[in-house]
N, C-alpha and C positions, 0 to 999 in steps of 0.2 A: 782698789780692787785688782788692778793690773799688777801692782807690786806684790800683792799676796799670791796671785797666780804664778808669777815668775819665781817667787820664793818656794812655792810648793813643787814646781817643776824641778828646781835645783835639788831639793830634798829627795825627790823620787829618783833622779839620776844617780845621786849618791848611794841610794839604797839598792837599786836594781841593776845598774849597768855593771858590766864585767870589770872587776877591779884590777885585773892583771895589767891593763893598759893605763889605768889611772894612777896606780899607786907606786909603780916601779920606776919613777923618774930618776934621772941622774942629776948630779950637782951641776953639770954643764948646762942642763936645760933650765934650771931654776935661776941661774946667774948668781949663785951664792957660793962659788967654789972657794974653799979655804977660809970662809968667814967664821966657821965654828958655830953657826946658828943652829945646826942640826946635830944631834948626837948619834954617832954611828952605833948600830945595834951589835952587841956581842954575838958573833956567829957560833959560839959554842952554847947550844941550848941546854947543856947539862950543867952549866955553871951553878955552883951551890948558892951564890949570892942572889940568884934570880927569885923575885917574889911577885905575886900578883898585885895589880893595882889598877886604878882607873886609866883609861886611854890617854896617852900623852898627846899634847897638841901637835908636836912635830915628829911623831913616831914614824919611823921608816923601817920597812921590813927588808930582809935579804931576798932578792928575786932569783928564782931558779929557772933558767932558760932551758927549754926542752931541746935535746940534741940527738934524739933517736932517729932512726931511718924512716924512709917513706912508708906509710901504712900499707900493709899488704904483703905480698910474696917477698921472701928474702932471696933475692936473685943470686947471691953468693952461694947459697946452699942448694938451690934447685934451678940452675940456669936453663935447663931443658923445658921447664914448664912455661907455657904462654897461653894466649887466648885460644889457640888451636888445639890445646891438650884435651884429652877426653876425661870425663869424670873418673874413670878407672885409673888413669895415669896419676891423677892427683891423689886418689884414695890410697894407692899403693906406696906413696911417700911415707905414709904412716903405718901401713899394714904389711909391708914387704917381708919383714922378719917375723911376723906373727903367724902367718899362714902355716909355715913349716912347723912352728912350735905347736899349733893347734893339732896338726895331723899327728905329730910324734906322740904328744901326751894323750890324745884320744885313743890311739892304738895301744899305748902302754897301759892305760887304764883298763881297756877291754881284756888284755892278756892277764893283767893282775886279777881281774874278776874271774877269768877262767881257771886260774891257778888255785883259787880258793874253793872251787867247786869239787866235790868228791866224785860226782858223776857228771862231768862237763859235757855239754853237747858239742857237736862238730863245729869247729870255729868258722866264723864268717871271714870273708876276705878283708884285708886291712883297708882303712880309709886312705884315699889318695888325695893329692893336692887338687885335682880337678873336682873330685866329689866335695871337697871342703868349699871350693868356690861356688859350686851349685847349691850346697847347703846354705851358705850365707846369702846367695841371691834369692833363694826362696824365703828366708827369714826376713829380708828387707822388703820383698814384695808383699809379705803378709801384713806389713804396717799400713798398706793401702787397701787392704781387703780384710777387715776384721770379721771373724766368725767365732761362734761359740766354742767349737771343738776343733782340734787339729785335724781329725779325720774328715771334717766337712770340706776341707780344701781338696781332698782327693775323691770326694763323693761324686757318683755318676747321676745322682738325682737331678731332675731338670732345674730346680731352683738353686742348686749349688754347683752344677757342673762347670769346671774351669780347666780346660785341657793343659794349661800352662804347668800346673804342678805335677801332674802324672807324666807329662812329656819330659820334664826335667829330671825327676827322681822318683823312684818308687816309694810308697809310704813306709814300708818296712825298713828300707834303708835310711830314710830320713829319721825315723824314730830311733834307729840304732845309733846314729851319730849324735842325736840330741841326748840320748840316755847316757852315753859314755863321753860326752864332750868334757874335756878336762884341760887344765892349764898349768899343772905342775905335777911332778912325780910324787906320789904318796909316800914313797920310801925316804924322801928328804925331810920329812916332818921332824921338827925339833921338840924338845921337852917344853910343855906348857909353862912349867914353873921356872924356866931359865929366864934370865934377864934379857937375853937376846931374842926371845921368842917373838915372832912377828905374826900378828893375828890376820894379816893379809897374805900370808905365805902362799896360799893356794892360787892367788891371782897377782902376786906382787910383780912378777916378771913382765906380764902384759901391761899392768898399770904403769909401771915406771917407764917402759919402752914408749908407750903412747904419750905419757906426760913429757918426756924429753923431746919427742919429735914435734909436739904442739908448739913448743917455744923455739924450735930450731928453724922451721921453715916460714915463720910469719913474724912480721914487725907490727906490734900492736899500736893503737892510737895513744895520744898523749894522756888522755883521761881514761882511767881504769876504775873498775868497781870490784870490791871484795865482799863476798856474801856467801851464804850457805844455801844448799838445796837438799831435798830429801828424795832418794830413790825408793819408791814405794816397795816395801817388803814386809810381810807379816809372818814369815817363817822364823826359825830359831837361829839366832846368832848373837853372840855376847855383846856386840856393839850396836845392836839395834836401838834406835832412838824413838822417843815419843814426844812430839812437839805439838801441843793442841792448837796453837795459833796458825800452823801451816795448813795449806790445802791438803797436802799429803802428810798426815799426822804421824804415821808409823813407817819407819824404814831406815835406810842407811844414809848417814849424814856426810855430805861432801862440802868442803870449803873450796871456793873457786875464785880466780881472778879473770875477769872478762873485759873486753874492750868494747868500743861503741858499736861495732858490727855484730856483737854477740859471740865473738871468737873466744873460746876457752884457752887461755894462755898458760895457766898453771892450776893445779888442784891437789887436794889432799883429803883422804878419807879419815873421818873421825873414828878411832878405834878404842874409845873409852880411855882409861888411864894409860898414859904414856910413861913407861918406866924410865926411859932415857932422859926425861925432863925432871925427874924427882929431886935431883940434887941442885937444880938451877934456881937462881933467885928471882925468876920471872914466872908469871902465871902461864898456864897451859895455852890460854888464848893468845897472849903476847908471843909465846914461842911459835905458835902456828902461823901468825901473821909474819913473823920474822922469816920463817922458812919459805913461805909463799913469795915473799918479796925479794928473795935472793936473785931471781932471774930478771928483775927490772931495776936493779940498782945502777946509779951513776949516770943516768941520762935525763933526769928531770921529770919523771912521770908524776902525774897528779892522781892520787888514790883516794877513793871515796869508800866509806864504810859506815855501818850503823853502830848503835850504842853497845852491841854485844862485844865489839872489838876495840872501840875507841878508848884511849887513855892518854893523859899527858906524857907519861914515860914512853909509851910506844911512839907517839908523834915526834918526840924529841930524838929518839933513836933513829927513826926513819929519815928525819931531816938531815942527820949526819951522812946518810947514804944517798943524798940528793933525791929524796922522795918526799914531796909535800902531801899533806893529808887534810881531809875535811870529813866531818861526820857528826851524827848525833852522839850525845854522850849522856850517861846516867849522872844525875846531879850529885849522887853520893860517891862518885868515882874518886879513888885516891889521887891526890895531887891537884884537885880543882880548888878554886878559891873557897875560903871558909863560908862566905855568905851564900855561895852556890850550894854547898853541901848541906847547909842548915836550912835552905829554902826560905831565906828571910825576906825575899822580895814579895810585895803585894802589888802585882801588876794589873793594869787594865788593858783592854784590847788595843794592840798596836804599840805597846810599850816595849822598849829595848834597853837592856842593861848589859854593859860590856866590862870585862876585865882582861888585862893584857899582861903577859909575861914574856918579854923579849919578842920572838917571832910568833908566839902562841897567843891566840885570841879565844877567850871563852865568852859565849853569848847566850843570853836567855831572852827569848822573844815571845810575846803573848799573842796568840791567835785565839783559837777555841780553848786551848790549854797552853801551859808553859812548854816551850820548845828549847831544849838545851843543845847548843852546838859548840864544837871545838874545831879550830882550823889553824893552820900555819901557812896557807896559800893565799889568804885574802888580807886586805887591809881591814882594820876594825871599822864598823859603821859608827855613826854618831848615836849617842844615847838620847833618849827622849821618847815621845809618843808620836807615831806616824800612822795616820789613817787617811784614806782618800775622801772625796767629797760625799761618798755614800756611807762612810763609817766603817769600811772594810780595812782591816790591817794590811799595811803595805809590807811585802816580803823583803827582807834584807837580801843582798846579793849572795850571801853565803847560803841561805835557804834555797834560793832560785837555782844556783849551781848544783847543790846537793840533789834537788828533785830532778834535775836534768840528767845527771850522770849516774845516779845510784841504781837505776833499774837495769843495768847491763846484764847482770847475772840472771835476773828473772827473764829477761829477753832471750838469753841463750837457752835457758831451761824450757821456755815455752816453745821455741823453735825446734829443739831436739825432740820434744814430746809430741810434735804435730803429727808425725807418722810413726808413733812409737812401735818398736818391734818387740817390746818386753812381753813375755808370756807369763801366765801364772806358774809359779815354780816354788818349790820348797828349798831349792838350792840357792843360797845367796850368791854363790860364785856366778851362776848363770845369769841371775838378775843383774848383777853389777857388770858382767861382760856385755850383755845386750845394751845396757845404758852407754857403756863406753863405745860400742859400735855405732849407736845413734849419734853420739857426740863426735866421733871421728868423721862420720858422713857430713855433719853440719860444718865442722871445721874445714873439710875438703871443699864444700860448697862455697864457703866464705873466701877461701884461698883462691879458688878459680874465679870467683866474681871480682876479686881485686885485680885480676888480669884483664878485665874489660868484657868478660863473657856475660851476655844477657840471657840468663837462665834462672827460672824459679827454683825454689828448693824442691818442689815436687818433681819437676822435670829433671832435675839433677839426679834424684834418687832413682827414678825409672830408667834413666839412661845408664846409671851405674849398674843396675841389674842386668840390662842387656849386654853391657860390656863384660861383666863377670861371666855370663853364660857363653859369650863368644870366646872369651879367653880359655874357659874350661873345656869348650867343645861340647855343646849341648847334647845330652843323650849318648855319651860314649859307650863303647862295649864294656860291660861290667866284667870284673874279674871272674874267671870260671870257678864255680862252686865245686867243692869236692867233699866226699864223705869218707870216713875211715882213714886208713893208712895207704900210702902209695904202694903199688905192686912191686914185687921184687922178682928177680929172675928165677930164683929157686928157694922154696921154703926151707929145704934141708940145708943148703949152703948158708942161709942167713942164721939159722939156729946153731949151726956148727961154729960160727964165728964167736969165739969167747969174749972178744972185746966189746961186742954189742950188749952182752948181759941180758938178753931177752929170755929169761928163764922163769918158769913158774915157781911160786913159793907160797907158803901158807900165810894167811892174814890173821891178825889177832882179833879182828872184828868182822862182822858180816858186811859184804859189799854186794852191790848190784852188778850183775854181768853186763858189760858194756854192749856186747853183741846182741844179747837177748833183749836189752832195753830198746835198742834201735829197731827191733822187730815188733815192739809193742808187748813183749812178754816181761813179766816181773819175776825174776829169779835171783835169789841171794846165794852167794857162794863164799867160801873161805879161802879161795885161791886167787892169786893176782900175779901180774907180770912184775918182776923186780925192776926192770928198766922203766916201763910205762906207768907203773903204780896205779893200775886200774884193775877192777875185778873182772875175772874171765872164767868161764867154765873150762875145766881142764880137758874135757872131751869135745873137740870140734871148734868151739868158740875161740880158744887160744890160737889155734892154727889159722882160722879165718881172719882174725884181727891183725895178724902179722904178715899175711900173704896176699890179701885182697884190698884193692883200692876202695871198694864199697862192699859192705856185707849186709845190706838190707834185703 
């Protein structure tokens, strides 16, 4: 009985213990240096002579040692950041160049809107950097105070009254910024039918800027996970996805690489058919993983993925770039052993079948159903039937490691949505931007936590709001509003200056008089100013429009 128990313990150790320390032994440790008793594995996984077969008795894999930096802040890129840094200081590592872009593009969008109007109202003052910080501070704070309507935040009703919002920014100004919030110049749009057309052009600059800085200031952990998330969106956009098995079934699909802390290291938005991949001999999924992994090559990372991405060809290619992989795999995937693809196994609970091709191991394990795994970072387990004394199937080490590390992307998505600032919107750009803002705050929190700061995610966000408002100067004097045209020294001298071209002329269509409209009167005329291109009554209104700062 004792011998049976010891044998069972040995089997369990072989199945569950971490194989990195057990399988990567050197010849010097085994005492068989130069004997030729073990066959060295060909390090080129793309060799055409490689075929699948049963596990060899003396099989040995090539061990990839991790050589990346210490997990956390990249000191070389941000030497000024430490445990005494404020949340705003860390946040601005990512958003420093984006604030100015938001201000410029929002103002440009508003002026383009005014130019399209035939009878435009008097323009509002341009958005400033301080106002943009106040706007973002309010947006972040709203994630901690969910209400049905935006107007409820500024309500003076007893059950809604919160002075924070009205003291920071007026409702009309907030709605103005939200309405014209923009991320690119509309005049730079390219032809939809062109091969170079980018479906993310409206937010491409911000997306790429954040994506680059995510990998610049942080060293990820050795174990990484690659998976997809859905940013919930039910509006109209050509690359909207419907995935019924997801909690958020409809929205924008994003592929991400995350580390153990939930830090998003790299990401890519799925934009449906990618024309740049049409001529390549790899699948779109293969190309997506290849692009995402460019930032983690050469240091020995271990990458986990599910059956949507896994394939023998992909694992072989990443192995040449010093990235080992592990994941579930579809049994009909191209390149797997024939008996796997034909599902010829009739397994009982706890049964394991293994096929090996150089460094690549394919495994099918029976629990409640057949589980197909593919890996090149583990030693192959023993074949057979393995159950504990209660009849439960014993998990192989490959499955244990996969379950441990595969949830990093879901962890990041769950943390980012804990205090989501996303609002109902028909603009997919706003929806994606607010998700990126949530993601940037989470990455900033993880980065600061790696410096030894003891702060919860909630406390970090609230401190960030306070820092933003302090930086912007809460409640600054707003720009002076003006109506009409600025006054001039003399109406006659202005009209006599031929270079100004403020002369009345006839219009081919009926126009509303700008001065009369400002006074609440509806009057149509067929005269307008050549320079201003607005309708004006020739008697009185033309003179007032060009000589008075306000004509109401």
